[in-house]
C-alpha positions in Angstrom: 13.8 29.8 36.2 13.5 31.2 39.7 14.6 29.1 42.6 12.0 26.9 44.4 12.1 24.5 47.3 10.6 21.8 45.1 12.4 20.2 42.1 11.0 20.8 38.6 9.6 17.3 38.4 6.2 16.3 37.0 4.4 12.9 36.8 2.4 11.9 33.7 0.1 9.0 32.8 1.3 7.0 29.7 0.4 3.8 28.0 3.3 2.2 29.8 2.5 3.6 33.2 3.6 6.7 35.1 6.4 8.8 33.6 8.4 11.0 35.9 10.4 13.9 34.3 12.9 16.3 35.8 12.4 19.2 33.4 15.4 21.2 34.7 17.8 18.4 33.8 16.2 16.4 31.0 14.2 18.9 28.9 15.7 20.5 25.7 12.7 22.3 24.2 11.6 19.2 22.2 7.9 19.7 22.3 5.7 21.9 20.0 2.8 23.8 21.3 -0.5 21.7 21.4 -2.5 24.9 21.0 -1.0 26.8 18.1 1.1 24.0 16.6 3.7 26.6 15.6 5.9 27.4 18.6 8.1 25.3 20.9 7.4 24.9 24.6 10.3 26.6 26.4 12.0 25.6 29.6 9.9 24.8 32.7 9.3 27.5 35.2 7.3 28.0 38.4 4.2 30.2 38.3 2.9 31.0 41.8 -0.4 32.2 40.3 -1.1 28.9 38.6 -2.6 26.1 40.6 -0.2 23.5 39.2 2.8 25.8 39.6 5.1 23.9 37.1 4.6 25.3 33.6 5.9 25.3 30.1 5.3 28.4 27.9 4.9 28.5 24.1 7.5 30.8 22.5 5.0 31.7 19.8 1.5 32.1 21.2 2.8 32.5 24.8 0.2 30.0 26.2 1.1 28.3 29.4 0.9 24.5 29.5 0.6 23.0 33.0 2.8 20.0 33.5 1.1 18.6 36.5 -2.4 18.9 35.1 -4.1 15.9 33.5 -2.6 15.3 30.1 -5.1 15.1 27.3 -5.4 11.7 25.6 -4.3 13.3 22.2 -0.9 13.7 23.8 -0.1 10.5 25.6 -2.1 8.3 23.3 -0.8 9.9 20.1 -0.3 7.5 17.2 2.4 9.0 14.9 2.3 6.0 12.5 -1.3 6.6 11.4 -2.6 9.3 9.1 -6.2 10.7 9.1 -8.3 8.8 6.5 -10.6 11.8 5.9 -9.8 13.4 2.5 -11.3 16.7 3.7 -8.8 16.9 6.6 -5.9 19.1 5.6 -4.1 19.7 8.9 -0.6 18.4 9.4 0.4 16.7 12.6 3.5 16.9 14.7 5.5 14.4 12.7 4.5 15.8 9.3 1.6 13.3 8.7 -1.9 14.2 7.8 -4.1 14.7 10.8 -3.4 14.1 14.6 -4.5 10.6 15.5 -4.8 9.3 19.0 -6.1 6.1 20.6 -9.6 6.4 22.2 -10.4 2.7 23.1 -11.0 -0.8 21.8 -14.5 -0.5 20.5 -15.9 -0.3 17.0 -13.8 3.0 16.7 -10.4 2.9 18.3 -8.9 6.1 16.9 -9.8 9.8 16.6 -8.4 12.7 14.7 -7.9 15.8 16.9 -8.2 18.2 14.0 -11.4 17.0 12.1 -12.8 15.0 15.0 -13.7 11.8 13.0 -13.5 8.5 14.8 -12.6 5.3 13.0 -11.2 1.8 13.2 -7.5 2.0 12.6 -7.2 -1.3 10.8 -10.4 -0.8 8.7 -10.1 -1.0 4.9 -13.0 1.2 4.0 -14.2 4.5 5.5 -17.8 3.6 6.1 -17.4 3.9 9.8 -16.6 7.6 9.8 -17.6 9.0 6.4 -21.3 9.6 7.2 -20.5 11.2 10.5 -17.8 13.6 9.4 -18.9 14.8 5.9 -22.7 14.3 6.0 -23.5 17.5 4.3 -20.3 17.8 2.2 -19.4 16.3 -1.1 -15.9 14.8 -1.6 -14.5 16.4 -4.7 -14.2 13.8 -7.4 -10.6 12.6 -7.9 -10.1 9.6 -10.2 -6.9 8.5 -8.3 -8.6 8.6 -4.8 -9.5 5.3 -3.1 -13.0 6.7 -2.3 -15.5 8.2 -4.8 -18.4 10.2 -3.6 -21.3 9.3 -5.9 -23.0 12.6 -5.0 -20.8 13.9 -7.8 -22.8 11.9 -10.3 -26.3 11.4 -8.7 -28.2 14.2 -7.0 -30.5 12.0 -4.9 -28.6 9.0 -3.6 -28.6 7.0 -0.4 -25.5 5.1 -1.4 -22.9 7.8 -1.1 -19.5 6.2 -1.6 -17.7 3.4 -3.3 -14.2 2.2 -2.2 -11.3 0.8 -4.2 -8.6 0.3 -1.5 -9.1 -3.4 -1.2 -9.2 -4.1 -4.9 -6.0 -5.7 -6.3 -3.8 -6.2 -8.2 -3.0 -2.5 -8.8 -3.3 -2.7 -12.6 -6.7 -4.4 -12.2 -8.0 -1.8 -9.8 -7.1 0.9 -12.4 -9.2 -1.1 -15.0 -12.1 -1.3 -12.6 -12.0 2.4 -12.0 -11.9 3.1 -15.8 -14.9 0.8 -16.3 -17.0 2.4 -13.5 -16.0 5.9 -14.5 -17.2 5.1 -18.1 -20.6 4.0 -16.7 -20.9 7.1 -14.5 -19.8 9.5 -17.2 -22.3 8.2 -19.8 -25.1 8.1 -17.1 -26.0 4.6 -18.1 -27.7 4.0 -14.7 -30.1 6.3 -12.9 -29.3 4.9 -9.5 -26.0 4.8 -7.6 -27.0 1.4 -6.3 -26.5 -0.1 -9.8 -22.9 1.1 -9.7 -22.3 -0.2 -6.2 -23.6 -3.6 -7.1 -20.9 -4.0 -9.7 -18.1 -3.8 -7.2 -18.4 -7.1 -5.2 -18.0 -9.4 -8.2 -15.1 -7.3 -9.6 -13.5 -7.3 -6.1 -13.9 -11.1 -5.9 -12.4 -11.6 -9.4 -9.4 -9.4 -8.4 -8.6 -11.8 -5.6 -8.3 -14.6 -8.1 -6.0 -12.6 -10.3 -3.8 -11.8 -7.3 -3.5 -15.5 -6.4 -2.8 -16.4 -10.0 -0.2 -13.5 -10.2 -1.8 -12.2 -13.4 0.2 -9.1 -14.4 -2.0 -7.5 -17.0 -5.3 -7.6 -18.8 -4.1 -9.7 -21.7 -2.7 -12.4 -19.4 -6.1 -13.4 -18.0 -6.6 -17.1 -18.9 -9.2 -19.7 -18.7 -7.6 -21.0 -15.5 -8.5 -17.7 -13.7 -12.1 -17.9 -14.9 -12.5 -21.5 -13.7 -11.0 -20.5 -10.4 -13.5 -17.7 -10.1 -16.4 -20.2 -10.8 -14.9 -22.5 -8.2 -15.0 -19.7 -5.6 -18.8 -19.2 -6.4 -19.8 -22.8 -5.6 -21.6 -21.7 -2.5 -23.8 -19.3 -4.5 -27.2 -20.0 -6.1 -27.3 -20.4 -9.8 -29.1 -17.1 -10.3 -26.3 -15.4 -8.4 -23.6 -17.1 -10.4 -25.3 -16.1 -13.6 -25.5 -12.5 -12.5 -21.8 -12.5 -11.5 -20.8 -13.9 -14.9 -22.9 -11.3 -16.6 -21.2 -8.5 -14.7 -17.8 -9.9 -15.6 -18.8 -10.2 -19.3 -19.7 -6.5 -19.5 -16.5 -5.6 -17.7 -14.4 -7.4 -20.3 
């Protein structure tokens, strides 16, 4: 680094306020390049041809990163504890997780993936908030073990694209629900995806009863769980209760 009358100090906006860094004393090449994601950003130096003067250079793609420019939100709002929920996103982030997620606000979507560009609610269970935007013209390849099934794999013309299993528990019960629905899909018993989607709410509701009763397998389901399920339906009309019981009957 050539000598300069100003110290190698930069100021950055962070979630906790302004961060002041003396790069000459404190930096040990910890950062990877935000452009190529391959190289490391080498020691700071002054570049008289650059407006911001203070620069880090990637040792792989040789791109200069200005330290006194505005830092992109994907850097200072980076969320290393969250992975991208988009199954079609295959990029790996800085800490080895799938995707590069950063905070974008407190609205209906509070997070965004830098790689695939989807926005989503970080604490959402399903992926309804981003799936239609990000993969509108693509079909998620069918994978039995995945928490999301794209019904386009089974129905050519369908408005209801996806069904979700992430919030169905216990785990053994979720597996049984998947087997049941896959059986219906494989045999093409229904001509509409809506008929498949309508099966899920009652199965999800019954799973909550099994979780409370700590039922560990299919054979351990007792009359008590059935009565508890009926008790949870007290607010429903008789026709709705009868439909739910019918759906459970066919499941068993």
